[in-house]
Structure formats: C-alpha cells, structure tokens
C-alpha positions as CSV (number, residue, x, y, z in Angstrom):
1,M,148.5,61.9,143.7
2,P,151.3,61.8,146.2
3,L,150.7,62.4,149.9
4,T,152.7,65.6,149.7
5,M,149.7,67.3,148.1
6,L,147.5,66.3,151.1
7,S,149.3,67.2,154.3
8,R,146.4,66.7,156.7
9,G,147.1,64.5,159.7
10,R,150.9,64.7,159.3
11,V,153.9,66.2,161.1
12,Y,156.6,67.6,158.9
13,G,160.1,68.7,159.7
14,L,163.3,69.7,157.9
15,F,166.6,68.0,158.6
16,R,170.1,68.9,157.6
17,S,171.5,65.3,157.4
18,L,170.5,61.8,156.8
19,G,172.0,60.8,160.1
20,D,169.5,63.1,161.8
21,V,166.7,61.6,159.8
22,Q,167.8,58.1,160.8
23,A,167.9,59.2,164.5
24,C,164.4,60.5,164.2
25,T,163.0,57.4,162.5
26,A,164.6,55.2,165.1
27,R,162.9,57.3,167.8
28,L,159.6,57.0,166.0
29,V,160.0,53.2,165.9
30,S,160.7,53.3,169.7
31,L,157.4,55.2,170.2
32,G,155.5,52.4,168.4
33,L,155.0,54.3,165.2
34,A,156.8,51.7,163.0
35,G,153.6,51.0,161.0
36,Q,152.8,54.7,160.3
37,S,153.3,56.1,156.9
38,V,156.6,58.0,156.7
39,Q,157.6,60.1,153.7
40,L,161.1,61.3,152.9
41,L,161.7,64.0,150.3
42,M,165.1,65.0,149.0
43,G,166.6,67.1,146.2
44,E,164.9,67.7,142.8
45,D,162.7,64.6,143.2
46,G,161.4,66.1,146.4
47,V,160.7,69.5,144.8
48,A,158.8,67.7,142.0
49,A,156.7,65.7,144.5
50,L,155.8,68.9,146.4
51,D,154.7,70.5,143.1
52,C,154.6,74.0,144.5
53,D,152.2,75.3,141.9
54,G,150.3,72.1,141.3
55,H,151.0,71.9,137.6
56,R,152.5,68.4,137.7
57,H,149.4,66.9,139.2
58,G,146.5,68.4,137.2
59,L,143.6,70.7,137.8
60,W,142.7,69.5,141.2
61,A,146.2,70.1,142.5
62,R,146.3,73.6,141.0
63,L,143.1,74.4,142.7
64,L,144.4,73.0,146.0
65,R,147.6,75.1,145.8
66,L,145.4,78.1,144.9
67,M,143.3,77.6,148.0
68,Q,146.4,77.1,150.1
69,G,147.6,80.5,148.9
70,M,145.0,82.0,151.3
71,T,146.6,80.2,154.2
72,D,150.0,79.6,155.9
73,E,150.3,76.4,154.0
74,R,151.4,78.1,150.8
75,A,154.3,79.8,152.5
76,H,155.2,76.4,154.2
77,V,155.3,74.6,150.8
78,E,157.5,77.3,149.4
79,R,159.8,77.1,152.4
80,Y,160.1,73.3,152.1
81,V,160.9,73.6,148.4
82,E,163.6,76.2,149.2
83,A,165.1,74.0,151.9
84,L,165.2,71.0,149.5
85,G,167.1,73.2,147.1
86,W,169.7,73.8,149.8
87,G,170.1,70.1,150.3
88,E,167.9,69.7,153.3
89,I,165.6,66.7,153.8
90,L,161.9,66.8,154.5
91,L,160.5,64.0,156.7
92,S,156.8,63.6,157.4
93,V,154.9,61.0,159.5
94,D,151.2,60.2,159.5
95,V,149.6,60.9,162.9
96,A,146.0,61.1,161.7
97,G,144.8,58.0,163.6
98,Q,146.9,58.9,166.7
99,P,146.4,62.6,167.5
100,G,147.6,62.0,171.0
101,Q,151.1,61.1,169.6
102,V,151.7,64.6,168.1
103,P,153.7,65.9,171.1
104,Q,155.9,62.8,171.2
105,V,156.4,62.9,167.5
106,A,157.3,66.6,167.6
107,Q,159.8,66.0,170.4
108,A,161.4,63.1,168.4
109,F,161.8,65.5,165.4
110,R,163.3,68.3,167.6
111,D,165.6,65.9,169.5
112,S,166.9,64.7,166.2
113,G,167.8,68.1,165.0
114,A,164.7,69.0,162.9
115,H,163.7,72.6,162.4
116,F,160.5,74.1,161.0
117,V,158.4,71.3,162.5
118,N,154.7,71.6,161.9
119,H,151.6,69.6,162.4
120,Y,148.9,69.9,159.8
121,G,145.6,69.0,161.5
122,P,142.1,68.9,160.1
123,W,141.5,72.7,160.4
124,V,144.8,74.1,161.7
125,V,148.5,74.3,161.1
126,E,150.4,74.1,164.4
127,S,154.0,75.1,164.7
128,L,155.9,72.6,166.8
129,S,159.4,74.0,166.6
130,A,161.2,74.8,169.8
C-alpha cells in the first residue's frame, strides 16, 4: 500500500511548478532532511496513488477512506485529487521521527510557493498555510 494512504507523520503541500518543488527539496536538504522519505505525486498517476475512494487498494483502504469521511482528511484528499487534475504537484515529507522540524519544513514549503500545506500528526491535522 502506498504511503499516500497513510498520511500520519507527514507534511503535505501543493505546488504549481516543478521549479517550486525543486526549490523546496533543496531547502529540505539544507535543513538536514535529505534522508527523509519524500513523495511526489503528479497527474493521473498521482490521482491513482491517492485512491480517493480506496477501491484500488482493497477492503482496508476502503474502510480507511470511509473513516476519513468523518474527519477533515476526506476533504483534504479530495482537494489534492482536484489540484492534481489541474496540473498541480503534491509533495510530502516524512517528519514522524522529527516532530520539532515541522515548523521549518512548513516554512520551506511556503517559501517555495506551496499552498494548502498541512501536517498530519498522530491525532490531529494541522493547517500550516500562511
């Protein structure tokens, strides 16, 4: 199952260009996060990986998406899918082992032109957009 089904411990943000994504990843490297798991989703492949209704990934994924329907996460997944359809790019970085890095990661995303930046913590979804 791709990490896109399990967003815990990650910061996500939408970008309008690959240049902005490259600027962000360079900034993440300068913050010492080069070894962190980074995920980049684009186009139809990205939409398929997000699997908005969970049907591509089986029963567990459908149940997960059903449970997310009771939270903000469902609306977030739908927004990511919509943005990918418009040609935007979704970048996420794993911060699970480094929760103190979340403010710096969020700032790197924002400084690089990201919008709809969110941190998905263990029990909370935190909006990090400016």
